[in-house]
N, C-alpha and C positions, 0 to 999 in steps of 0.2 A: 169799779170802785176807786174813788180818788185816794191819792196817797195821804195818809194821816199822820201828823206829828203833834205831840203835846210837849210844851216846853214852858219854863218861866218866862214871864213877861217883864221888861225892863220899864220903869216909869218915864224915862226920857226917850229912849230908842224906840219903844212900842207905843207911845202915847197916840200918835195920829192913827195907827192901825186900831187901837182900842176905841178911840172916838168915832172912827168910821163904822166899826162893828156895832157899837151901841146905837148908831143912827139906823143901821140896817134892821135892828131889833127894836125899833121905835114902837112898835105895837105893845110890847111889854111895858115900856116906860109910859105910853099913853094909858094903859090900864092902871098901872100902879101910881103915877105921879100926875097924870092928866095932861102931860106935855112931853114933847120930844127930849131926849137926853141932851145935856149940855155939859160944859166944862166941869161943873160941879159933880156930876155923875161919873166923869172920867177921873177926876181927883179921888172920889170916894172908892172907886174900884181899887186904886193903888194905895190907899191909906186906911180905910175903914176896916174895923173888925169888931166882933162882939165884946161886950163888957168883960173885963178881966183877962183878956187875951193879949198876948204880946205880938204887935204887928210885924216884929222882926222874924217871928216864927211861922208867920203865915205864908202860904203859897198863893201866888197870883199867876195863874196859868193861862195859856193860849192854845186853843185847839186849831191847828192849821190844816187845811185840805188843799192839796196841790199848791202849798206855798202861800195860800191866803188865809189871813185871820178869819175864822168862821165861828169861833166860841171863846168865851172866857169863863173863868171860874176863880172863886176866892175860897180858900180853905184855911181855917183858923183852929187853934187848939186851946182849950181851957173853958169852954162854956158848953153847957150850962154848969157842969162840974169840972173841976181842974183835970180830970183824966179824959174828958170827952173832946170829940172834934166837932167843928161846925162848918157847915158849907153855907157861907153867907150870900153867895151869888153864883149861879151857873146859867148862862144864857147863850143861845146859839142863834146864828143869823137864820132867817126864814128859809133860805135855799138849803141849809144844812139840817133842817129838822126832818124827823120821820124817816131816816135813812140808816138809824142805828148808831149815828155818831154820839148822840147824847148818852146812850148806854155805855158806849166804849169810853166816853169822857168820865162818866160817873164811876165806872169800874177802876180807872186810873186814880181818881180821887180816893176811893175806898182803900186802894193799896197804900197810897200816901198817908191815909188817915190812921192805918194801923201803927202802932200797937193800941191806940185808943179802943176802948171796948164798944163804943157807940159813935155813930155819926148822926148828927142832928142837922135839921134845916127848917126854915120857915117858909110857908107858901101862902099867898093871899087867898083868901076865901073866893074872891072873884075869878081866880086863875084856874078854871076847870081843867084845861089842857094840863097844866102843871100837876094838879092833884092826880090825874090819871098816869101821867108819866112816872111820878115818884111812886105811886103804888105798884106799877109794873116793875120797878127797881127794887121793891121789897121794903120801902118805907111805910111806916104805920103811924097813925095819929098817937100822940102822947096824952091827949086831953087837955094840953096847955094851949090857951089861946090869948092873943093880945090885941086890944084895939088901939090903932095908931090915930092919935088925935090930928096929927099933921096931914095925913093923906086920907083919913076917913075909912081906912080898910081894917078889917079883921084878919090877923094872921094866925095860921094854925102851925104848931111845932110838930114835925114828924121825926121819927127816929128809925135807925136801922142798926141792929146788932151787927158787930164785925167779927 
């Protein structure tokens, strides 16, 4: 089992590693945006957060396996309700998938999300593997969906009580 480390990511010092990781996970970006990730997606990782959330309170984390960035996640607070936490993105490199690293990363994020009573996230309707993963982690549909005119995707909001 590789050595696993989860730590905050720095927008300058870790930018190249995040860009490389997003390219490794281009399958997700092809599904979502129809193209490989570019500088805009790297910028979004370090700056974006849901409505009414304070970017300064967000966690932007890296999952390192044997010293190599193998996953990233963004966790914000204040959406959809002020007391809630929201996982805006969690993505793993293909080589890190299916080995329990996603579950370990999720567990770490849930710990950081407390004392929020709930952790929310959105998953693309087309992302069947994502739906399966999040269901295995205990997330359930909320019944809230949103059609994204920009990408043409329907997103489903999921929730887990913490």
